[in-house]
N, C-alpha and C positions, 0 to 999 in steps of 0.2 A: 615574769619579766617586767621590769619597770619601764615607764614611758621614757622616750628619748627625744631630746629637742631636735628639730629638723632645720638643716641649713642647706638650701639648694645651691648647686654648683652654677657659677656664672657661665653662660654659654655664649660663644661667638659663632653664630650659625653660618655666616658667610665663609669664615675661615675653615670651619669643620667641613662644609660642603666642598671647598677646594681641596682639602686634604684627602677626601674620599674619592676624588676623580681618578680614573685610570691614567697611568702614565703612558703617553704615546710612544710607541716603539716603531721605528722604520723597519720594514721587512723587504729584503731583496727578492727579486723575481726568482722563483724556483725554490725559495726557502720553505720550510715546513709551515703549514697553515692549518688550524684546527678543522676547517671545512674542506680541506683538500682530501680527496678519496685516498684511502690506503690500499696499495697494491701489494699483496703478499706473493712472493715468488716461491713456488714449490720446486726445490732443487732435485729431489728424488721422489719418484712415485712408483710404487710397485703395482703392476697391472697383472691381474690373474686372467689368463686366457683360457681357451677350451683345453680339453684333455690333449696332451701331447705338445702344447705350445710352451714356449719358454717365457719367463717374466722379463720385462723390458724396463730399462731405466732411462728416463728422459728428463729434460729441463723444460719448464714452461712458465710463462708469466700469467698465471690464472689465479683467481681468488680461491684460497683454500678453505673448504668447509671445516669448521672446528670439530664438528661431530665426526666427520670422515677421518680427520687426522688422528683422533683418539683410537680409531679402529685400524690405523695404518693403511687406509684406503680400501679395506675389505670389511663389509658387514655380513652378518650371518645369512641374510636373505640372498645377497649376491653370491655367496659361496654355494648355497643350496641350488640356486638357479644354474650356476656354472657347471655343477656336477651332475645335474639332471639330464636325462635323454632329451636332446633338442626336438626330436620328432614328437614327443608327447606334449610339448608346450602348445602345439597348434590345435590340439583336440579339445573336446569338452565344451564348457559354456562359452568361452571366449570365441571359439570358432562359430558357434551358432549365432552369437551376437553380431559378429562381423558379417556373416552371411545375410542376416536379416537386414543389416544396414545397406548392403549392396543391392538387395532386392527392392528395398524401399526407395532407391534412387531411380527406379525405372520411370517415374513421372516426377515432374518438377514440383517445387513448393507452391507454384502458382495454381496447381490443380487442387480444387477443394475436395477433400476426401469424403467418403461416405460417412465416416464416423461423425463428421460435423453436422450432417443432416439428420442423423438418427434421432437425437433428442427432440428436434422440431417436429418430426413426423409423429412421434409418440405423444407429444403434447397437443398436437392439432387434431388428430383423428381418434376421437374417443367415442364412447357409447354408454348409455344407461341401460341398454337391453341386456338380458341374460345370455351368457355364452356357454358353449359346451366344448368338451375336449375328450379325445380318446387317449388313455394312458396305457403304455405297455406294462404288463404285469409280470413279465419274466416267465421262465420255464425251468423245470428241474430235469428235463431230458438231457442225457449225454453227460451228466456231471460225474458219473461213476466210472469213467474211462480209466483203465489201468495203463501203466506205462508201457506195457508190452502189447497194446492193441495194434492191430495192423493199420497201415495208412488208409486203406480203403474203408475200414470201419470208421475212422475219424472223419473222413470226408462225408460218409453217409450220415453220420450223426449231425454234422454241421448243416447239411442240406435239410435234414428233418427239422432242425431248429429254425431255419429260414422259413420252411413251410408252416411251422407252428404259428408264425405271425399271421398267416392268412387264415388260421383256423380258430381265431377268437381269443388269443392270449392277451386281451386288452380289456380295459374297463372304461366305460363312457361316463364322464362326469357332467352333470347337467346343472343349469341354473347358477352358473358362476358369474360373479360380478367381474368387471374389468380388472380390478386389482387381484382378485382370486385367480383369474385366468393368467395374468402376468406372473404371479407367484408359481403357478403350476408349470409354466414354461421354464422358469428359472430352475425349478426342481428337476425337470427333464435334462436341462443343460448340465446340472451337477451330476445327475445319474450317469450321463454320458461320460463325464470325466472319471467318475468312480469306476465305472465298468472298464474303461480303458486302462486305468491304473492297476486294476486287479486282473489284467490280461484276459478279460472277457470281450474279445473283439467282436464276436457275433452278436452279443447283446448290445454292444454299442451301435452296430450297424442297424439292428432292429429299431432302436430308439430313433435314429436318424430317419429311417424309412417312415416310421409312424409320424414323426414331426412333419416330414415333407408332404404326407397325405393331407395334413391339416390345411395346406395352402390351396387345396382344391375346393375347400368349403367357403361359400360366400353367403352363408345364412344371415349373418349380420354384416351387411355389405359395407356400411360406413366405417367399420373397424378394420377392414381388410389391410390397408396400408400399415397400420401398427402391428397387425398379426404378421405381416411379411417381415417387418424389422425384427421381431422377436424370434421367429423361426429361423431366419437366415443367420442369426447370431449362432444358433446351434450348428447349422451347416458349416459356417466358417470355422467353428471349433473343431468339428470332425475333420474337415479338410486339412487343417493344420496338424492335427494329431497323426493322421495317416502319413502326411509328407514327412514329418519329423521322424516317424517310426522307420520309414524306408531309408531316409537319409542316414539315420544312425547305423543302419545295416551296412552302409558303404564305408564306414569309418572303423578302423581298427588301430592297433598300436603301431603298425608299420606305415600306413599311409592315411592321408586325410583328403577328403573331397572338397575341392574349392567351391566357392559360391557360384562361379560361372562354369560349372562342370559340363561335360558332354556325356551322352549315353555310353561312349567307349570307356569312360572312367568308372562306370557302375559295374559292380560284380554281379555274377549270375544269381546269387541268392536274393539280392535286392530286386533284380529284374523279375524273378519268379514271383516274389511276394507282391510286387506291384501289379503284375498281370493277374494274379489271384484276386486282388481287390476289384479290378475292372470286370473280371468274369462274374464275381459275386453280384456286382451292381447290374450287369447285363441280364441276370436271371430275375430281376425284379419285374413283376408282371405289369404293374400300372405305370402309365406314361409319366405322370407328374413326379412321383418319387424317384423314378429311374433318371429322369432328366436332372432334377435338383441334386441328387447324390453324386451323379457323374460330374456335374458342373463343379461341385464342391471340391472334388479331387482332381480337377483339370490340370493343375500344376504338376501332378505326379507323372504326366506324359513325358516330362523332361528326362525321366529315368529310362524310358523305353526307346524313344526316337527323337531325332532332331526336328522332325516335321510333325511330331505327334499332336502338338497343340494346334498348329495351323490346319491339320486334317480334322480334328475333333470339332473345332468351332463352327465350321459350316454344317456339319452333321447335326450338332446340337441346335443350331439355328433352324434347321429344317424340322427337327422334332417338335419345335414349338408350334408349328402349323397344325399339329394334331390336337392342340388345346382349344376347345370350343368356346369357352367363356373369354371374351375379349379382355376383361379386367385381369383375370388370372394369367392370360397370355402375355399381357404387357409387362406385368411384374416378373414373369419368367424371363422375358427379354432383358429387363433391367438387371436381373441377377447375373445373366450371362455377360452382359457388358461389365458388370462389377468385377467378376473374376477375370474377364478377358483383359480389362485395362490394367489389372495388377500383374498378371503373368505374361502378357504379350501385348504391350501397348503399341507395338509397331504393326500389329495385324489389324490395321484400320479397315481394310476391305471387308472383313467378316463383320465388324461392328456396323459398318454402313449397310451391309446386306440385311442385317438384323432390323435396322430402322426402316429400310425400304419395304421389307416384308410387312412391317407394322402398318405402313401407309396403305398397302394393298388391302389390308383387312380392316382399315379404319372405319369403313361404312358399317361394320358389324355393330358398332357402338349404338347406332340408331335403328337396329333391326328389331323385329317383333319379339324375339326371345328375351332380349335385354329389357325391352319396354314392359313385358309381362312380369319379369322378375321385380322390376322397380315398383309396379303396381302392388304386388303382393307384400313388399316390404315397406310400402308407403314412403318411398324416397323420390324426391323431385329430380328431374334431369339436371338442373344446374349443380345440385349437390353431388350427384353421381359423377358428373364430369370432373369435378375437383379431385375425385379419388384417383384419377389418372395422373395428376400433375407430378407427384414425386417420381413416378416411374419414367414418364416421358422426359421430365427435366434431367434426370440422371442419364438417360440414353443419349440425349442431345449434348449434354456436357461432355460425355466420353467421346462422342463423334467430333465435336467442334474443337476439342483440345488440340492446339497447335495445328489446326487444319487450315488449308489455303482458302483465301476468300472466294475462289472459284467454286469450291465445294459448298461453302456456306450459301453462296448465291443460288446454286443449283437446288439445294435443299429448301431454301425459302420459296423458290419458284414452284417446286413440287407441292409445297403446303398451300400455295395460292390456288392451285388447280383443284384442290379438294373442296367440296362444298361443306359449309358449316364448320369452318376450320378454326374457330376461336380457341379451342383447347390447344391445338398444335401451335397456334400463333403465340399464345401465352408462354408455352414451354420454350419456343424459339427465343423469345425475348428474355426468358429467365436463364437460358443456357449459353447463348452466344455471347461473344465479347461485347462489352458495353460500347466500344468504339465503332464496331460494325453496326450496331443498332442505331447509335446516335447519328451516324453519317447518313442513314436512310430513314430518319424520323418521319418525314412527310409520307414516305411510302407505307410505313407501318400505320400511320394514322388513317390513310386511305383504306388499308386492309381492315382495320378495326371498325371503320364505319360500315363496311360491307357485311360484317358478321351479323348473324341472326341473334337478336336480343334475347329470344326465348331459350337459347342454349346456354353457353358459357357467358356469365355476366360481363358486360363491357367495362364496368368500372375496374374489374380485376385486370383487364388488358391495359387500361390506362395507368393503373398502379405499377404494373410491370414495366411499361414504357418510361414512367417517371423515375423509377429506380435506376434505369440505365442512363437517363439524362442527368441524374445527380452524380454519376461516376464519370461520364464523358460528355464533352460539349458538342452540341449539334452545329451545323453551319450557321454562321452569324446572321445571315439574311433570313433564316427560317425561324429564329427563336421566338419572335413575337407571335407569328402565326401559329406555331406549335402550342404556345400557352393559350391562345384564344380558342383553338380547336379543342384542346383538352378540357379547358374550363367550361366550355359550353356543355359538355357532357357531365362533368363533375357537379356543376351547380344545379343540374336537373334531378340529381339523385334524391329520392324521397326518404329513404331509410337512413337515419342519422349515422348509424355505424358504418354503412357502406360509404357514405359521403366522407366521414372523417378519416377512414382508412386510406382513401384515395387522396384527399386534400393534404394529409400529412406528408406524403411523398412529394407532391408538386410544390409545396411551400419552399423546399430547398432549391428547386429549379428556379423559382421566382426570385429568391434572395440572391442566388448566385449570378443571375444574368440581368436583373432589372433594378430599378431605383426604388426609393422608399414609397413612391406613389403606387406602384403596382403591388408592393408588399402590403401596404395599408388596405388596398382594395381586397386582397385575398383574406386578410384578417377580418375585415368587415363581413365578408361572405361567410366565413366560418362562424362568426358570432350570430349571424342571421339564421344559419341552419341549426346551430346547436343550442340556442337559447329556448325555443319553444319546447314546452313539456319537460324542461330541465334535462334535455338529452345529454348535456355536457357531463352529467354525473356518471354516465356509463362510458365516458371516453377520456378520462383523465390521463391515461398513459399517452394517448395520441396528442392531446393538447399540450402535455409537458414536452413531448418531442418537438412540437411546433415552436414552442418558446425557446427551447434549446437551440434549434436551428436558426431562429432569427437572431439571437444574441451571439451565435457563432459567426455570423456574417456581418453584423453591425457592431463594430468595436467602438465607434463614436457614439457615446451615449446621449449626446445632444441631439443627434439625428434619430436615435432609437426612440427617445421619449417625445420627440416631435411627431411621431406617428400618432395620428388621432385615435386610432383604435387599439393601441398597445395596452394602455391601462384598462379600458373596458374589457379587453381580452383576459387580463389578469383577474377581473372580477368574476369570471366563470369558475374559477377555482374556489368553490364554496366549502369543500371539505378541508378542515384546518390543517391536517397533516400534509395534504398535497399542496396546499397554498404555501405552507412554510418551506417545503422542498423547492418549490418554484422560486420563492424569494431568495433562498440560499443560492440557487443556481445563478440568479441575476447578480447577487452581490459578489460571488466568486468571480464572475466574468468582469465586473467593474474593477475589482481589486487587481485582477490579472492584467487588464488591458489599459486602464487609465494611467497614462504616463505622467501627466502634470496635475498639480492641485487645481481644483475648480471652484468657481463661485456662481456658475450658471444656475439661475433660479429654477429653470425647468428640471435640470438634473437633481438639484437639491430637494425640491419638493417631491419628485417622484421617488427618489431613494429614501427620503425620510419616511414616506408612506410604506415602502417595502420593509425598511428596518423596523418600523413601528409594528408591522404585521408579525415579524419574527419575534419581537419583544413580547407582544401581547399573548403569544402562544405559550409562554412560560407559566407553569403552575407548580403546585406542590409535588406533582408526580413526575415532573421533568427530570431526566437524568442529568448528573453533573457534567458528563461529557457533552451532552447536547447544549447545556447552558454555555460551556466554554466555547463550543463551536459558534453559536449565535453571537456571543460577545466578541469573539475574534473578528467575525465578519463586520459587525457594527463598528468596532474600533478601526478596522481597515478603512471604512467609509469616512469616519470622523477625521482620520489623519490626512485624507485627501481633500479636505475642505479648507480653503484659504481665501480670505478676502483681501489679501495683500496688506497695504498700510491702513486699511480701515479696521483698526483694532476693536473699536466699539461694536461694529457689526459682527466681528468674530466672537466677541464675548457674548453678544446677544444670542448668537447661534448656539454657543455652548450652554447658555442658560435654558434655551428651549430644548436642547437635547437632554439636559438633566431631567427635565420634567417628563420627557417621553420615555426614557430608558432607565427609570429608577429601580426596576426589579433585577437588573443585571449588575452585580457589584463590579466586575472587571471594567464595565463601561464607565461607571462612576469614577473608578480609579484613573482610567484614561483621560476623562474630562478634567480631573484635578491636575494631572500632569500637563495637559494641554493648556490650561489656564495659567499655571505657573510658568510655562514656556512663553506664553503670551506676555506675561509681566516682564520676563527677562528680555524679550525682543523689544519691548517698549523702552527698557533701560538702555539697551544697545543703541537704539535709534537716537535717544536723547543723550547718549554718551555719559550717563550717570547723573546728568543735571536736569532733574525733573522740573517741568513748569507746573503751575497750579493745576492745569487740566490733566496732564499726564500723571501727576501725583494722585489726583482724585481717581483716575482710571486704575492705577496700580492698586490703590486701596480697595477698589471695587473687586478686582481680581482676588485680592487677599481675602476679602469678605466671602466671595464665592467658595473658596477652598475651606474657610473656617466653618461655613454653614454645612457644606457637603460631607466633610470627613466623618462627623458623628453618625451618619446614616449607614456607614459600613459596618459589617458584622465581624470581619477579621480584625482581631486586636492588633496584630503586628502591621497590618496594612494601615490602620489608624496611626499607630506610633510612628511609623516611617514617614507617612504623609504629613503628620504634624511637624516632624523635624524638617522634612524637605520644604514644606510651605513656609516654616519659620525662617529657614535659610534664605528663601526667595524674598520674603518680607524684609529681612535684614539687609539684603543686597540692594533693595530699593528704598532704604532709609525709613522704613515703616517700623520704628523701634517698638512702639507700644503694641502694635499688632504681632510683631515677632515674639515679644514677651508672652502674649496671650497664647500663641501656639505652643511655646515651650512649657508654660504652666500646664496647659491641657495635656501635653505628653507626660509630664511628671505625675499629674493626678491619675493618669491611666495605668502607670506601672503597677500599682497594687492589684489591679484587676487581671494581670497576666496569669492565666491558669498554669498549673504544673505540667499538663499535657496538652498538646495541640494536634489538630488533624493536618497531616501533610500528605497529599496525594492518596487520601483514603486510609492512611495508617497513623496511629497515635504515636507521637514522639515527644520526648521531654522538651520543654520550652526554654530551659535555662541557657542553652548555647545560643539561641536566637536573641534572648534578652541581653546576654553579654555582648553580642555583636552590636545590637542597637545602642547600648549604653556607651560603648567605646566610640561609636560615631557621634553620639550626643556630646561626649566630653570634648571631642575635637571642635565642636561648634561653640561650646561654652567658653572656650579660651578667648574668643574674639567678641563675645557679647558684653557690651558695656553695662555697668551696674545702674540700676534705677536710682535716681537721686533720693527717693522717699522710701526705698526698701532695704537699705543697708548693704554692707559689703558682701559680695558673692551670694546674694539672696537665692538665686536659682540653684546654684550648686548645693547650698545648705539644704534647700527643700528636697533636692534629689537624694542627698545623703540620708536624710530622715526617712524617705520612702524606702531606700535600699536597706536601712537598718531594720525597719519594721516588716520587710518582706519575709515570708517564711521560706527558707531555703532547705533543700534536701540535706539530710545528715551526711550522706556519702558524697557530697558535692563541694568543691572548693571554689566555685565560681564567684562567691561573695568576696573572697580574698583577692582573686584576680581583678575584680572590679575595683576594690580598694587600692590595689597596686596601681591601676590605671589612673585613679584619682590622685595618687602621689605624683605620677608623671604630669598630670594636668596642673597641679598646684606648683610644681617645680617650674613649668613653663610660664605660669602666671607671675612667678617671682622675678622673671628676667626683666632687664631694663627695656628691651625691645622684643616684641613677640615675633615668633617665627613667620607668621603670616597675618594679613589684615584683609578687611573688606574696604574697597575704595569708598571714600567719603563717610565711613563709619569709624568713629573714634573709640578704640578699645580701651581697656583699663590701664594699659601701659601709658597711654596718652593722658587719660583722665586723672590718674593718680600721680603720674610722673615719678614713680619710684618712691612714693611717700612711705615713711617708716611705719606709720600706723597700718597701712594696707599690707605691708610685708609681714608685720607682726601678726595680723589677723590670718594671713595665709599660712604662716608657719604654725600657728596654734591649731588651725584646722588640720594641717598635715600631721601634727603630733597626735591628734585625736584619732585620725585614720590609722596611723602606724600602731597605736595602742590596740586598736581592733584587730589588726593583722597579727600582732604578737600574741594576743589573747587566743586567737584561733590556732596559731601554731602550738601554743601550750596545750590546747585541748586535744591535739593529735598525738599526745605522748603515749597512747596505749599501743600494745603490741601489734594489733591489726591495722593501725593507721600510721605506723612509723615510716613506711615508704612514701605516703602522701606528704608527711611532715618534711622528709628529706627533699622532695621535689619542690615544695613551696618555699622552703628555706633558701634553696639555691636560686629560685625564681625571684624572690624578694632581694637577695644579695645582688643579683645582676641589676635590679632596678636602682638600688642605692648606688652601685658602682657607676651607673650611667647618669643619674640625676642628682645625687647627693654630693655635698662638699665634704670630702673625707679628711680635710685638714682639721675638722672639728673632732676632738678626741672622743667624745661620747658616740658620735655617729660612726667614727672609725672602729670603736670597740663593738658597736652593734653589728657592723659588717663582719668582723672577725668571729663574733658569736654565731652568726648565721652560717658562716663557712664551716665552722666546727660542727654545728648542729646537722648540716647536710651530710656530713661524713660519719657522724657519731655511731650510727647503728649499721653501717656497711651497705646502705641502700643507694649511695651516690654512684653516678656513672663516672668511672675513673677517667675515661677519655675526655668527657666534658669538663671535669675538674682540671685536668692537665691543660686543655686548650684555654680555659678561663685564666689560669695562672700565667700562661705564656702571654696572653693578651695584656694582662696587668703589667708584666715586665716590659713589654714593647711600649706601652703608653708612658711608662715612667721615664722613657728617654726624652719626652717633650718637657720643655722647661716648666710649663704651667701644671704638669702632672708629676713633678719630681717627688712629691710625697707618696706616690704609688710604690716607690722603692722600699720604703719602710713597711708599707702595707704588705708587699709581697713576702717580706721576711717573716711576717706574723701569720701567714696562711700556709700551714703544713698540709702535705698530701698524705693521707692515711690509706694503707692497703685494706682490702676487704677482710683480710684475716685478722 
C-alpha cells in the first residue's frame, strides 16, 4: 500500500458540542419516566392448594417474578411439598433445631455462657507435672447374645457388664504430659460417641462413669479446674445423647413432640427407657460418679414428671455434702448450677441453697486436711485459693442473674460475716452486676482492707473492683477517694507482674473520670515500677493495653502529647515488633479522630517520631502487606498537616519528611503529589499571576519533584509522575522545567519491561503503556515548541522511541498508538485548539496557522499513516486476518472522524480500509451497518455533504 497525503478536517468544537447536547423535552406529571418503578399487574394466578381444594383465580397488583411466570406459578419443589404428608414436615432435623432454639431462650443474651469461660480456664490452669488417667478397656462379655434370648438373660448380662467395670476392666496410664492427657480425654469423648452410634449404650455409660471418677483425683491440684472442663465436656455429650435418644422415641409418623411438651405427651416406651437410665445410674456405687452422671441427664426428668427437676435439684445438692474435699465439692456445685441454669433457670431457690451450703462448709478450705495436702504438693495457699475462682464465680453468676438487689445485698452480708473471705469477695465482684458493685465501691474497699494479706492476694481484689468501675460509674463524690485508696495499695506492690496487672485495669478508671494531670501521674508511677531490671520486657501486653486505653479516651492529640510522661512511656517498648504495633495503634487513632489539619509543633514532632519508628522497622524481610500498611498510616498523617498560607513552611516539612521516609515508596509518591498540590494552591492564590517570589517558590516545588521521582522503583509510577509534574509545571508557566519532565518521561519509555508485577502477579505492560501514552498525547497538544528545538520536537522524540520499542508480535498496540498520534496531529492542525492552559501560549497561537507548520504536521502524519498501513499489510496471513479486519475498521473510523474526505486520495484510502475490513468475512455486520447509517445521517449536514458520495462507495458484504 502506497503512502497517502493527510488532510485534517477543520473542526468547529463549540458547534459540535452544541449539536451533541440532549434536546430538552417537557414531561407531564404521571407520564412515563425511565426511573419510575414498573408495576406489573398479574391478572390470573393459579394457586395450588392442599389435596381436595380447588384452584382459585384472582387479580392482584403485585410484581411478578419472571422465573415463577415461566413455571405458571408452580415450581417442582412446591408441587412436591404440597403433595407430601403435612404431618411429616414437622419431624426430623428441623424439629430438633426448632426445639434447641426454644430451649436456648431460657436465659437471655446478657447471660455469659459457660462456653465463653472454657478457653480461659484451660489457658490459665496448666501444669508441667506428670499426670495419670484410667482408661476403660472394654469387655467381650455378653456379645454373643442370640435374638431369642430371654429378657431376664439380657438384663443379667448388662448388670454383669456394669459390675465388670468395678472388676478392673481399665488401664492406668502414667507419666502423661498435659497435652497427652488432653488428647486422651478427647479420645474418651470420641469413644463415647462411637459406642453410642454402634448401639453399645452400656459401654457408653461405663466410659462416662470412668471419666466422672477422674474428678475425685486431686493429685496434681493446680490442674484440677482444667480437668473439670475437659471431663464435663464428656458429661455434657452424654447428657445430650441420652436426651435425644429418649426424645426420638416420642416421635413417630403420626405425632410430633413439641419443645415445650409435658409428661402427658410422652409415650410409655420413652418413659420406661428414661426410668431405666435413672435406675442404671442409681446402681453406681461411688458418690462422685453417681452424682455427675445423674446431673448430666437431669433434663431427662421432663419426660417423667412436671416436678421431676425441682425434686431432683435439692436431692443432688444434699448429695454434694458427702464429698469431703472442698475443691472437688465446689466444682460439683458449679456443675449442678451449670445444668440447673440450663434446664430450670426459674428454680433459683435450689441454686441459692447450693451456694449457702457452700458458705457453711467454707471453713474447710483452711482445715488441717487441706493444709497437709498442700504441703505434700508444695502448693502455696494463695495459689490454692485461686483454684476456687472459676467455680465460685460461676455459682455466683447463676445466682445473681436477674436477681433482686435484696438477695444480692443479703449474700454480700453473709460473705462479710465469714472470716478470711477474700476469695468470696473476689468472686462476688466478678459475678455481680457492675452497677451493683460500683454503687457500693467504698464498702468494698473497706472489706478489701480487712482481708488477710496472707490468703487471697489483695491486688487481685483491687483488679476485680477496677474492672467493675470501668464498666459502671461510682458515685461522683467518691471517685477521687476510690482512686487514692486503690492506688495506695497498687503502688506498694513489689512484684512487677502483680503491679502491672492491677495498674492496667485502673488506668481506664483514671482516664474515664479524671484529667490529664492524674493520668500523667499514673503513667509516671508505671514507668517507675516497670523500668528497674527491665521489668517492662515481661509486660508488653499490659503496657500495650494501657496505651490503647489512654488514646481511646484522649482524642485531642495536643492534650495527649502534652502529657509529660507519654513519650517516656513509649520508650519502654524496646522490642521492635511491639514498638511498631504501638506506633500503628497511635497513628490509627490519630487518622480516625483528627478532624482538622494541624500545624501544632507538639503534635508534629511527636508523630514524626512515631512515624520514623515505623519507617525504620522496614528491612529486606518486611512483607509487602506490612509496607503498604505502614505507608498508608504515614500518608494519612502527612495529609493532615497544613501550615495554611505559609507555603514555604509546608514545603520545608515535605523536604524533611522525604529524608525521613525514603524507604517507603508510597510515601514518596504521596509527597510528590502533595508538593504538586502545593504549587497549584500557590497558583490559585496568585490567580495565575506569579510574583518573583511565588515564581521562585513554584520552581522550588518543581525541583523537589524532579529530584524525588528518579528514586522510585516502579517505572509506571515514575512515568505518570513525570507527566503529572510536567503538567503542574506547565500550569505555573515553568516551560523549561515542564520540557525537562516530558523529556525524562520520553527517555524512560524504552526501559518499560514486557511484564510488570501487579499485586503479586506478572502481567503484560503494553496496556499500561498505551494508557500512559494516550494521556501524554493529550498534554503534548498544548505544549508550545521550544524556539531552539524545531517543530514538534517532543512528539518527534516520542515517535522515535515508540518506533524503536520492541513490541510483541501478537499485539497491535503500536498501531493503536499511531492512530492516536493521527488524532493528535489532526487536533494540532486546527486553527484553534480544543483546550488551553491559562497564560500559556500553545502552538495555535505561536504559529498562527502558518503554512510551514501545517506542512510539517501533515508530513509527520503521512509517515505515521505509512507505518499503520505497513502493519496492516503484515497481517495478511490466514491466522491474523481477523486482527487485520478489526484494525482496518478502527483506522477507518479515525479517518472518518479526523480526516478531510473531500481529498480524493484520503477518500480512496477510507474506501480501501472499508473493503479490507469486510474482505475475509471477519467484520461485525451490526457494527458495519451502524457505521454506514452514521455516515448517511452526517451527510445531511451542509459541511458533510460529501459523505453522500462516500456512502455510495461503501458496500455491505455478507459473510457468505
